[in-house]
Backbone bond lengths (Angstrom), bond angles and torsions (degrees), N, CA, C in turn:
res aa  C-N    CA-C-N  psi(-1)  N-CA   C-N-CA  omega(-1)  CA-C   N-CA-C  phi
1 X - - - 1.562 - - 1.487 106.64 -
2 X 1.392 119.92 -48.83 1.381 122.30 176.06 1.506 117.21 -49.25
3 X 1.335 112.72 -48.00 1.462 118.27 178.08 1.556 112.50 -67.51
4 X 1.329 120.44 -34.98 1.445 120.81 174.67 1.669 111.40 -61.89
5 X 1.351 108.01 -41.72 1.604 109.17 179.21 1.477 110.97 -68.90
6 X 1.417 118.15 -37.88 1.384 121.21 175.91 1.549 115.24 -59.03
7 X 1.363 113.80 -48.64 1.486 118.22 172.43 1.504 115.12 -55.79
8 X 1.362 111.93 -43.40 1.517 113.36 179.73 1.432 113.70 -63.77
9 X 1.325 116.32 -36.27 1.463 121.44 -179.73 1.559 109.29 -65.50
10 X 1.453 117.77 -41.73 1.364 121.19 -174.41 1.651 111.25 -70.76
11 X 1.410 111.27 -34.87 1.398 118.04 177.53 1.571 111.65 -64.12
12 X 1.282 113.97 -40.75 1.549 121.19 -178.20 1.569 105.86 -69.95
13 X 1.326 115.88 -45.12 1.510 120.72 173.76 1.545 114.95 -48.30
14 X 1.452 112.19 -49.84 1.462 121.56 -174.01 1.551 106.34 -70.45
15 X 1.345 121.17 -36.94 1.520 119.69 179.24 1.506 106.35 -65.82
16 X 1.316 119.41 -43.37 1.553 122.90 179.80 1.468 110.13 -52.89
17 X 1.296 114.37 -49.89 1.515 126.39 -173.57 1.620 107.83 -57.91
18 X 1.337 107.51 -49.17 1.628 115.41 -179.89 1.419 109.58 -63.12
19 X 1.340 121.41 -38.63 1.411 119.49 179.47 1.602 114.50 -68.61
20 X 1.257 112.11 -39.68 1.433 116.46 175.92 1.526 116.83 -65.95
21 X 1.410 114.76 -37.19 1.471 120.28 170.30 1.482 111.65 -60.10
22 X 1.391 112.41 -45.86 1.604 115.60 -166.91 1.577 108.13 -79.88
23 X 1.277 118.06 -19.49 1.502 120.32 -172.17 1.511 113.15 -55.09
24 X 1.471 116.58 -48.28 1.528 114.09 -177.19 1.489 108.36 -66.70
25 X 1.331 124.45 -33.48 1.449 118.48 -179.94 1.511 111.29 -67.55
26 X 1.528 116.52 -36.25 1.388 115.55 177.18 1.645 113.74 -64.19
27 X 1.272 113.09 -38.58 1.512 118.66 179.50 1.514 106.82 -66.58
28 X 1.313 118.95 -41.67 1.419 121.63 -177.50 1.537 114.19 -63.24
29 X 1.361 115.27 -37.81 1.463 123.39 177.28 1.527 109.06 -65.38
30 X 1.405 112.31 -41.39 1.474 117.84 -179.26 1.562 116.96 -61.35
31 X 1.373 112.65 -22.76 1.543 117.88 -177.13 1.531 106.06 -104.37
32 X 1.238 127.77 8.02 1.472 126.82 -169.84 1.511 105.16 -65.53
33 X 1.273 128.58 -21.42 1.443 123.16 -177.63 1.523 111.79 -100.42
34 X 1.359 115.95 1.17 1.435 116.02 175.32 1.539 112.11 -120.43
35 X 1.238 123.19 93.84 1.407 130.52 -166.83 1.468 104.14 -74.18
36 X 1.413 115.75 120.38 1.493 118.58 173.45 1.566 110.84 -136.17
37 X 1.301 112.17 164.53 1.485 111.84 -175.75 1.444 115.93 62.94
38 X 1.425 117.99 32.82 1.453 125.74 -174.75 1.485 111.03 -90.69
39 X 1.319 118.52 0.01 1.537 119.28 178.96 1.512 110.67 62.13
40 X 1.268 124.65 17.88 1.382 128.76 179.83 1.513 111.86 -84.27
41 X 1.259 122.38 129.34 1.458 128.48 176.95 1.556 116.94 -115.32
42 X 1.287 116.07 144.46 1.401 119.93 -178.52 1.506 109.51 -138.05
43 X 1.377 117.79 142.60 1.455 120.00 175.56 1.607 101.52 -130.08
44 X 1.415 114.35 147.46 1.365 122.40 -174.97 1.551 108.32 -121.77
45 X 1.343 117.53 130.67 1.418 120.57 178.44 1.557 106.80 -124.39
46 X 1.250 118.62 113.78 1.467 123.43 -177.25 1.560 109.39 -91.35
47 X 1.321 113.90 101.55 1.420 125.77 -176.69 1.541 111.64 -104.64
48 X 1.254 119.99 5.26 1.497 125.13 178.57 1.577 113.99 -83.25
49 X 1.339 118.44 110.48 1.381 115.95 -169.30 1.603 111.92 -68.32
50 X 1.350 120.42 -21.30 1.404 116.77 -174.51 1.586 110.95 -111.97
51 X 1.277 122.17 6.70 1.507 119.28 -175.53 1.458 110.70 -81.66
52 X 1.401 118.44 -30.17 1.414 124.77 -177.86 1.578 109.63 72.22
53 X 1.287 120.13 -174.23 1.470 116.40 -178.00 1.585 115.12 -66.45
54 X 1.358 108.17 144.30 1.539 114.89 -174.81 1.450 107.34 -125.70
55 X 1.354 120.12 159.78 1.403 128.58 169.59 1.515 110.96 -108.74
56 X 1.295 118.84 149.54 1.460 124.77 177.76 1.438 108.98 -97.53
57 X 1.406 110.84 129.33 1.569 119.62 169.20 1.450 109.32 -113.76
58 X 1.312 115.70 137.73 1.527 120.15 171.85 1.606 106.41 -133.02
59 X 1.438 110.48 122.12 1.584 114.93 -175.84 1.437 104.29 62.91
60 X 1.267 125.11 33.97 1.474 130.22 164.98 1.592 103.35 75.41
61 X 1.206 122.56 16.72 1.585 124.07 178.16 1.562 106.05 -110.87
62 X 1.329 113.48 130.11 1.437 120.05 174.79 1.465 114.20 -63.54
63 X 1.425 121.01 119.13 1.383 118.14 179.78 1.510 115.35 -94.57
64 X 1.367 114.88 15.21 1.444 117.69 -163.82 1.526 115.95 -61.28
65 X 1.351 117.44 -56.07 1.473 125.07 -175.50 1.520 104.30 52.63
66 X 1.340 118.05 47.47 1.498 119.85 177.46 1.540 116.08 76.84
67 X 1.400 115.39 3.81 1.472 118.88 179.86 1.637 108.36 -104.47
68 X 1.310 110.93 129.35 1.441 118.36 168.07 1.478 113.54 -119.62
69 X 1.199 118.24 161.12 1.548 125.28 -178.98 1.467 112.53 -108.92
70 X 1.326 117.59 117.41 1.396 119.42 -170.83 1.533 110.18 -128.39
71 X 1.380 113.39 156.18 1.447 122.53 -172.75 1.608 105.80 -71.66
72 X 1.378 118.66 135.96 1.350 128.59 -7.63 1.602 109.32 -108.82
73 X 1.384 116.65 43.65 1.413 113.92 -166.75 1.478 117.07 -92.94
74 X 1.335 116.43 155.47 1.431 126.30 -175.91 1.539 107.77 -101.50
75 X 1.358 110.42 125.17 1.460 117.77 -178.14 1.510 115.08 -69.72
76 X 1.377 120.07 -16.94 1.469 121.60 -164.31 1.559 111.55 66.34
77 X 1.357 110.54 161.59 1.459 113.88 -176.85 1.561 110.72 -67.95
78 X 1.248 116.39 145.35 1.431 127.53 169.53 1.473 112.47 -140.10
79 X 1.350 114.04 153.12 1.535 119.64 -172.97 1.565 105.07 -85.67
80 X 1.380 113.85 142.43 1.487 119.31 175.94 1.472 109.91 -92.83
81 X 1.369 113.74 141.79 1.466 119.08 179.55 1.518 112.57 -85.04
82 X 1.382 117.35 -22.31 1.404 124.68 -179.99 1.520 108.50 -143.44
83 X 1.358 113.10 148.52 1.499 118.16 168.84 1.565 116.41 -107.71
84 X 1.357 108.68 11.64 1.500 115.62 178.47 1.494 112.49 -73.25
85 X 1.387 115.80 112.90 1.479 114.64 177.73 1.574 114.85 -71.44
86 X 1.340 118.57 174.97 1.509 124.14 -0.15 1.479 114.62 -83.07
87 X 1.291 113.29 165.19 1.448 121.32 166.85 1.579 113.29 -106.44
88 X 1.276 112.09 120.70 1.585 119.13 -165.00 1.609 105.94 -130.45
89 X 1.348 114.23 163.68 1.349 123.14 172.35 1.542 109.30 -127.40
90 X 1.298 116.95 149.58 1.452 121.58 175.86 1.611 106.79 -141.57
91 X 1.384 115.04 143.52 1.465 114.92 179.51 1.561 109.24 -61.62
92 X 1.302 113.22 146.01 1.487 120.95 -178.44 1.463 111.19 -88.10
93 X 1.358 115.70 61.80 1.417 119.18 176.50 1.565 106.55 -134.76
94 X 1.333 113.43 169.31 1.481 115.82 -178.31 1.471 115.58 -58.75
95 X 1.288 120.38 -42.52 1.415 129.46 175.59 1.609 108.42 -95.12
96 X 1.315 111.53 66.81 1.551 117.48 -170.90 1.521 108.41 -61.60
97 X 1.400 115.35 142.35 1.428 128.66 174.63 1.480 110.93 -109.05
98 X 1.353 117.94 131.62 1.475 117.34 172.27 1.447 118.92 -70.03
99 X 1.209 122.09 127.26 1.442 123.06 179.36 1.556 112.12 -76.52
100 X 1.315 123.29 127.24 1.440 122.24 -170.31 1.622 111.04 -77.82
101 X 1.313 114.46 48.49 1.470 122.15 165.19 1.514 114.88 -133.88
102 X 1.361 112.99 126.38 1.413 113.79 -168.17 1.566 107.59 -142.95
103 X 1.333 117.17 137.80 1.450 122.53 178.27 1.471 109.65 -104.94
104 X 1.388 122.98 116.49 1.422 124.90 -176.54 1.480 113.96 -104.99
105 X 1.371 119.07 -1.98 1.388 118.39 -175.58 1.552 106.45 -96.35
106 X 1.370 116.61 158.62 1.448 125.33 178.77 1.560 108.37 -81.87
107 X 1.330 115.15 123.27 1.522 117.48 177.05 1.501 112.85 -68.77
108 X 1.317 115.27 153.93 1.453 118.22 175.85 1.424 114.70 -74.45
109 X 1.409 114.12 149.99 1.500 117.94 175.25 1.523 108.40 -75.29
110 X 1.276 114.69 160.73 1.530 122.54 177.67 1.519 112.06 54.73
111 X 1.298 120.29 36.12 1.476 124.74 -179.65 1.472 113.71 -129.98
112 X 1.361 116.68 161.09 1.426 118.13 174.67 1.616 108.03 -118.85
113 X 1.357 114.00 142.03 1.497 122.31 176.81 1.365 115.21 -128.24
114 X 1.271 115.54 153.91 1.611 120.67 169.22 1.468 107.24 -125.19
115 X 1.339 116.58 140.16 1.403 125.67 170.22 1.456 106.54 -108.94
116 X 1.382 115.74 115.42 1.481 121.88 173.08 1.533 109.11 -93.25
117 X 1.334 119.89 95.98 1.452 118.60 176.67 1.491 110.31 -77.44
118 X 1.324 121.64 113.70 1.404 127.66 -176.43 1.528 115.77 -145.75
119 X 1.263 118.16 174.33 1.351 120.71 -164.24 1.527 117.88 83.15
120 X 1.327 123.88 -173.05 1.367 126.27 -178.51 1.556 115.03 -107.43
121 X 1.415 114.12 141.82 1.475 114.87 165.86 1.367 113.57 -67.04
122 X 1.394 119.70 -44.49 1.470 125.90 -174.77 1.507 116.30 -47.56
123 X 1.404 110.78 -44.94 1.463 111.41 -178.57 1.558 111.93 -111.65
124 X 1.362 115.46 19.02 1.465 127.87 173.44 1.568 108.96 59.84
125 X 1.265 117.84 19.42 1.493 122.56 169.08 1.513 114.16 -60.32
126 X 1.287 114.96 -24.67 1.422 126.95 -179.32 1.638 112.14 -57.23
127 X 1.351 110.89 -21.71 1.459 120.87 -179.23 1.516 108.40 -62.06
128 X 1.324 118.40 -21.44 1.394 124.88 -173.32 1.700 113.34 -92.85
129 X 1.341 110.44 15.48 1.404 114.73 -176.31 1.565 110.97 -63.14
130 X 1.332 115.04 167.87 1.548 117.51 -166.97 1.529 107.57 -109.81
131 X 1.224 118.85 136.79 1.496 128.69 161.73 1.546 108.64 -110.15
132 X 1.340 113.60 108.78 1.449 119.21 178.24 1.485 115.91 -109.58
133 X 1.278 114.24 135.59 1.486 123.31 176.16 1.552 104.31 -81.43
134 X 1.406 118.79 116.78 1.474 122.05 -175.37 1.403 110.05 -91.50
135 X 1.410 124.50 -17.54 1.399 124.19 -179.22 1.571 118.13 -64.69
136 X 1.152 126.10 132.31 1.395 131.48 -173.05 1.496 113.64 -141.82
137 X 1.356 113.21 157.61 1.411 120.22 174.99 1.627 111.47 -74.05
138 X 1.261 121.96 156.44 1.472 124.88 -175.61 1.565 106.16 -69.84
139 X 1.309 116.69 137.36 1.347 120.36 171.79 1.533 112.68 -76.33
140 X 1.356 122.60 166.11 1.404 122.86 -177.01 1.571 112.60 -67.91
141 X 1.297 124.97 158.04 1.378 125.59 -168.90 1.570 103.56 -60.63
142 X 1.413 107.70 142.41 1.529 115.85 177.25 1.590 111.33 82.40
143 X 1.293 115.85 6.82 1.506 118.94 177.99 1.490 111.77 -126.62
144 X 1.305 115.47 161.88 1.427 123.17 173.38 1.556 108.21 -132.11
145 X 1.378 114.31 158.83 1.499 117.51 179.65 1.460 109.20 -102.10
146 X 1.368 113.63 137.70 1.508 119.17 178.35 1.514 104.62 -136.02
147 X 1.397 112.49 144.65 1.373 123.82 170.97 1.490 114.10 -135.23
148 X 1.343 120.24 167.74 1.457 119.52 -168.82 1.610 104.43 -134.01
149 X 1.285 115.41 128.59 1.496 123.20 177.60 1.539 113.08 -114.42
150 X 1.381 121.07 121.20 1.328 120.03 178.42 1.604 105.60 -94.75
151 X 1.381 114.32 97.68 1.531 113.72 -173.52 1.490 106.72 -122.79
152 X 1.334 119.80 35.80 1.429 128.30 178.90 1.503 106.60 -95.30
153 X 1.350 122.60 108.64 1.483 122.36 177.75 1.519 114.71 -51.05
154 X 1.347 112.97 128.99 1.471 124.32 170.93 1.631 108.43 75.36
155 X 1.277 113.66 5.63 1.464 113.24 178.24 1.471 116.94 -69.32
156 X 1.334 120.46 158.42 1.429 127.64 177.45 1.617 105.92 -81.50
157 X 1.215 112.89 166.67 1.482 116.67 170.16 1.527 112.85 -55.01
158 X 1.380 115.77 143.04 1.435 118.94 -173.73 1.430 115.71 -123.81
159 X 1.273 124.99 156.82 1.500 129.49 175.48 1.554 102.52 -119.56
160 X 1.400 113.88 143.92 1.467 120.26 167.56 1.492 112.23 -120.09
161 X 1.319 111.16 131.61 1.495 115.97 176.78 1.669 110.29 -109.35
162 X 1.227 116.28 144.84 1.450 120.23 176.09 1.443 104.82 -118.00
163 X 1.459 111.99 113.06 1.529 119.63 -178.90 1.548 111.57 49.37
164 X 1.316 115.07 47.46 1.419 122.25 179.35 1.520 119.07 74.68
165 X 1.315 116.99 0.32 1.415 122.59 175.86 1.551 112.28 -102.82
166 X 1.371 115.72 124.35 1.433 119.34 -177.22 1.568 108.91 -59.42
167 X 1.281 118.26 122.29 1.455 121.79 179.54 1.648 110.52 -108.15
168 X 1.315 115.72 -40.46 1.354 120.26 -178.15 1.601 108.58 -136.44
169 X 1.402 112.51 135.09 1.490 116.52 -170.27 1.522 108.72 -125.61
170 X 1.268 114.44 136.10 1.519 118.84 176.21 1.457 116.49 49.58
171 X 1.281 117.83 53.05 1.454 120.66 175.05 1.520 108.62 -90.20
172 X 1.354 111.96 117.66 1.408 118.21 -173.31 1.600 110.96 -83.50
173 X 1.291 114.37 166.23 1.460 124.03 -177.34 1.604 107.49 -60.54
174 X 1.328 120.37 142.66 1.431 122.45 175.00 1.577 107.28 71.86
175 X 1.349 120.11 29.00 1.446 116.44 170.66 1.599 107.90 -142.66
176 X 1.313 106.29 162.13 1.492 117.55 -178.80 1.383 112.10 -133.99
177 X 1.308 123.70 130.76 1.464 132.99 -169.60 1.677 104.43 -76.43
178 X 1.255 109.13 165.17 1.473 117.91 166.38 1.513 111.54 -71.42
179 X 1.322 119.24 160.46 1.509 123.18 171.72 1.648 105.03 -64.93
180 X 1.254 109.90 145.46 1.497 113.58 160.17 1.538 109.88 -130.61
181 X 1.280 118.75 155.49 1.437 126.41 -178.64 1.477 107.83 -94.22
182 X 1.465 115.96 127.54 1.422 124.51 176.53 1.432 109.11 -135.16
183 X 1.398 118.86 147.69 1.391 119.27 178.02 1.540 116.29 -51.52
184 X 1.347 117.93 150.53 1.427 120.07 -179.35 1.667 110.85 -74.41
185 X 1.294 114.85 162.93 1.493 113.79 179.98 1.495 109.28 141.97
186 X 1.357 111.90 -172.30 1.448 116.70 172.74 1.423 118.11 -93.36
187 X 1.351 118.41 140.15 1.547 121.13 -172.14 1.522 108.25 -136.51
188 X 1.267 111.52 147.94 1.513 122.39 163.12 1.505 105.83 -106.07
189 X 1.364 114.68 116.65 1.495 119.71 -179.08 1.546 107.42 -100.54
190 X 1.406 117.27 122.34 1.349 125.34 -176.07 1.702 107.29 -111.01
191 X 1.281 111.74 127.57 1.439 120.95 174.22 1.508 116.26 -103.00
192 X 1.347 117.06 124.71 1.502 118.10 -173.73 1.507 102.82 -129.24
193 X 1.385 111.29 153.73 1.508 117.74 169.24 1.379 106.23 -71.86
194 X 1.461 116.76 131.94 1.440 117.92 -178.61 1.493 113.87 -62.75
195 X 1.302 112.32 139.29 1.534 119.93 179.66 1.531 114.95 83.02
196 X 1.294 116.71 -4.77 1.535 117.42 178.32 1.556 104.44 -116.07
197 X 1.271 119.14 104.62 1.334 125.70 176.19 1.501 118.72 -82.16
198 X 1.424 117.10 149.63 1.391 119.81 179.51 1.504 115.37 77.96
199 X 1.356 118.79 7.83 1.477 119.44 -178.88 1.605 101.49 -124.26
200 X 1.362 111.15 128.01 1.492 116.06 176.21 1.502 108.54 -100.19
201 X 1.371 118.50 123.83 1.447 120.60 171.71 1.578 112.18 -79.08
202 X 1.159 117.57 -32.17 1.480 120.02 -175.72 1.665 105.47 -174.05
203 X 1.396 108.96 143.50 1.454 119.62 178.75 1.517 112.98 -123.51
204 X 1.234 116.21 131.08 1.450 121.92 170.88 1.456 110.16 -106.59
205 X 1.408 120.92 113.92 1.464 125.32 -170.63 1.371 113.26 -103.19
206 X 1.405 117.93 146.62 1.447 123.54 173.37 1.518 113.65 57.56
207 X 1.247 120.56 44.71 1.489 123.90 173.83 1.494 108.03 -85.50
208 X 1.282 119.17 120.98 1.463 127.20 174.25 1.549 113.44 -85.77
209 X 1.287 119.58 123.83 1.440 124.13 174.56 1.430 108.93 -105.19
210 X 1.401 119.24 124.76 1.341 118.56 -177.32 1.579 114.25 -103.72
211 X 1.322 120.07 155.41 1.386 123.54 -176.03 1.515 112.39 -57.89
212 X 1.300 114.36 132.91 1.512 118.35 177.20 1.533 117.84 75.15
213 X 1.258 116.32 11.30 1.534 122.84 179.56 1.496 108.79 -104.27
214 X 1.374 116.02 157.18 1.382 125.85 169.78 1.447 115.33 -118.30
215 X 1.370 116.22 137.55 1.417 120.20 -172.58 1.524 112.23 -131.13
216 X 1.323 121.88 155.07 1.453 126.47 -179.65 1.575 102.66 -128.17
217 X 1.290 117.46 121.63 1.582 119.41 164.00 1.419 107.78 -97.92
218 X 1.345 114.74 130.18 1.396 115.23 -178.44 1.516 105.77 -135.99
219 X 1.372 117.11 156.40 1.426 125.49 -177.23 1.537 113.44 -99.29
220 X 1.302 120.86 161.01 1.365 124.72 177.81 1.594 108.66 -151.39
221 X 1.314 116.76 159.22 1.355 119.52 170.71 1.611 106.14 85.36
222 X 1.351 114.30 -169.45 1.549 117.15 -176.32 1.498 105.48 -129.30
223 X 1.406 108.83 132.97 1.450 120.38 176.69 1.450 112.99 -54.08
224 X 1.381 124.01 126.01 1.324 124.94 177.40 1.421 114.52 100.12
225 X 1.432 120.05 -21.38 1.395 120.89 -179.82 1.501 112.64 -83.31
226 X 1.291 117.65 153.38 1.469 123.75 -177.55 1.677 114.42 -128.17
227 X 1.320 109.48 9.94 1.423 115.87 179.09 1.560 114.24 -99.94
228 X 1.292 124.37 -148.06 1.455 126.86 -176.18 1.572 111.48 -66.65
229 X 1.389 114.74 -16.77 1.582 115.73 -179.47 1.546 104.16 -116.73
230 X 1.327 117.00 42.66 1.445 120.72 178.20 1.585 109.81 -72.32
231 X 1.304 118.23 149.74 1.469 118.85 -178.43 1.415 111.51 -64.86
232 X 1.370 113.74 145.96 1.365 120.27 178.03 1.454 109.10 -162.41
233 X 1.381 116.32 -171.27 1.505 121.04 176.43 1.460 111.68 -158.67
234 X 1.267 115.98 168.35 1.490 120.75 -173.61 1.620 107.45 -158.18
235 X 1.366 112.07 164.35 1.537 119.27 -177.66 1.531 105.74 -118.64
236 X 1.381 110.51 134.56 1.475 120.06 164.92 1.506 112.69 -103.68
237 X 1.335 115.79 146.47 1.514 121.62 174.17 1.536 102.04 -103.15
238 X 1.471 114.91 118.64 1.388 118.23 176.53 1.556 103.49 -104.71
239 X 1.241 120.53 98.24 1.501 122.62 -169.05 1.463 116.58 -83.49
240 X 1.275 118.14 -27.54 1.483 125.21 -172.09 1.560 109.70 -76.13
241 X 1.445 115.07 96.97 1.336 121.81 -175.73 1.591 112.18 -114.62
242 X 1.241 115.83 142.99 1.481 122.22 177.67 1.500 104.24 -77.42
243 X 1.377 117.31 140.83 1.393 121.64 -166.63 1.615 110.42 -71.65
244 X 1.279 117.25 -22.24 1.610 119.13 -177.85 1.528 100.26 -71.57
245 X 1.454 111.65 139.59 1.460 117.96 173.55 1.410 108.06 -97.58
246 X 1.496 107.92 157.02 1.410 116.60 177.55 1.591 108.19 -150.18
């Protein structure tokens, strides 16, 4: 009888140990379709003059937490709780309207992204908004990476000069260039309408580019306007760089 009790106790103990060992595996499998802790960051810049404040939805779940994205503000980078698509936007009003711009691909882990919401809601040109991968390889020593995004609704093609040297040529609306490597230092960036020499649409003065950093210069507003949607530009710092140089 004692041996039977002992054997029963050992069998129960073995079963308990197997359950404890297998539990993390079962939990892990249960979460396989919901990617979390991926170190992926996103920032949102609302550059659409007529869409008004919007909320972010990921996998049909409102990510607002009291945060809305308004023209022409930059949210700064924030971590994503899930990479499960789609990524969508809806107007932040009681009778919310779906914005005709949607991202259905799974974003990369350990990467940074920017969504430039641009174009107009009224004519659905906002559907051509830009999702950019901001992560890049390190530039050579003594250099920084710079790219140029033309995100000004209805704007013509634009050129950008760095201290009077042409850096980007004929960048059309709703497009973003590749990164280029330029020497570090202080720069005056001048934006001109492509094909019209001697006319400055906007100037970014005294911009300091640091060694090993990546930057995005982007436009906002409408060329020729002088009101609340006047044409302008700003600089983003995209710091997450892959260690390999190119």
